[in-house]
C-alpha positions in Angstrom: 0.0 0.0 0.0 1.7 3.2 -1.1 1.4 6.0 1.4 -1.3 8.6 0.8 -1.6 12.3 1.8 -4.9 13.9 2.6 -5.4 17.6 3.1 -8.7 18.6 4.7 -10.2 21.5 6.5 -10.7 21.6 10.2 -14.2 20.5 11.3 -15.0 18.9 7.9 -16.8 15.7 8.6 -18.5 15.1 5.3 -15.5 13.3 4.0 -14.5 9.6 4.0 -10.9 8.4 4.3 -10.5 5.5 1.9 -7.6 3.2 1.2 -6.9 -0.2 -0.4 -4.6 -2.7 1.4 -1.6 -4.1 -0.4 1.4 -6.1 0.6 4.5 -5.4 -1.5 2.2 -3.9 -4.2 -0.1 -6.9 -4.3 -3.7 -6.3 -3.3 -5.0 -8.1 -0.3 -8.0 -10.3 -1.4 -11.2 -9.3 0.4 -11.7 -12.9 1.5 -8.4 -12.6 3.5 -10.1 -9.9 5.6 -13.3 -11.8 6.4 -14.2 -11.6 10.1 -11.5 -9.0 10.8 -11.9 -5.8 12.7 -10.5 -2.6 11.3 -9.3 0.5 13.1 -8.4 4.0 11.8 -5.4 5.4 13.8 -4.4 9.1 13.6 -1.6 10.6 15.7 0.7 13.6 16.1 2.6 15.0 19.1 -0.5 16.2 20.9 -3.4 14.0 19.8 -4.0 10.3 19.1 -7.2 8.5 18.1 -8.1 4.9 17.4 -11.6 4.5 15.9 -13.4 1.6 14.4 -13.5 1.7 10.7 -15.2 -0.3 7.9 -13.9 -3.0 5.6 -15.9 -2.6 2.4 -17.2 -5.5 0.3 -14.3 -5.0 -2.2 -11.7 -5.2 0.6 -11.0 -1.5 0.7 -10.9 0.5 4.0 -13.2 3.4 4.9 -13.5 5.8 7.8 -15.8 8.9 8.2 -14.4 11.2 11.0 -16.4 12.5 14.0 -16.2 16.2 14.9 -13.6 15.6 17.6 -11.3 13.7 15.1 -10.9 16.8 13.0 -11.1 19.5 15.6 -7.4 20.2 15.8 -5.2 21.5 13.1 -1.8 19.9 12.3 0.1 17.3 10.5 -0.8 13.7 11.5 0.5 10.2 10.8 -2.3 7.8 9.9 -2.5 4.0 9.6 -5.0 1.2 9.4 -4.9 -1.7 11.9 -6.5 -5.0 11.0 -7.2 -7.4 13.8 -7.8 -10.9 12.4 -10.2 -13.4 14.0 -7.1 -15.2 15.3 -6.0 -12.1 17.2 -3.1 -11.4 14.9 -2.6 -7.8 13.8 -1.4 -6.4 10.4 -0.9 -2.7 9.9 -1.3 -0.8 6.6 0.7 0.8 5.1 3.4 -1.4 6.5 6.3 0.6 5.0 5.5 4.0 6.6 2.5 6.1 7.4 -0.2 8.0 5.5 -0.3 11.7 6.2 -3.3 13.8 7.1 -2.9 17.6 7.1 -5.8 19.3 8.8 -5.7 23.0 8.0 -7.6 25.8 9.7 -11.0 26.8 8.3 -11.9 30.5 8.2 -15.3 30.1 10.0 
């Protein structure tokens, strides 16, 4: 999964973060994710969140933020954490982090 950069405005909640899991450039088949739990993790020096996210039918990941998730401005690292039914964990992207830049709104 190559890293992604999202730039959004503070307080914007009518967005959905989306990503497709890959390992070494190969897509993870949706069947490999059956029964798994997905989390959206977002962190910088002053804030960290871990929220339940959704595995779509096509195997892609999706998360729609709550107001508190996007209340603070800044540059954040983001990753997706999959917890398999066995309890094993795999994190995407596994070669770095996605970047979320939350910039101030004027309102």
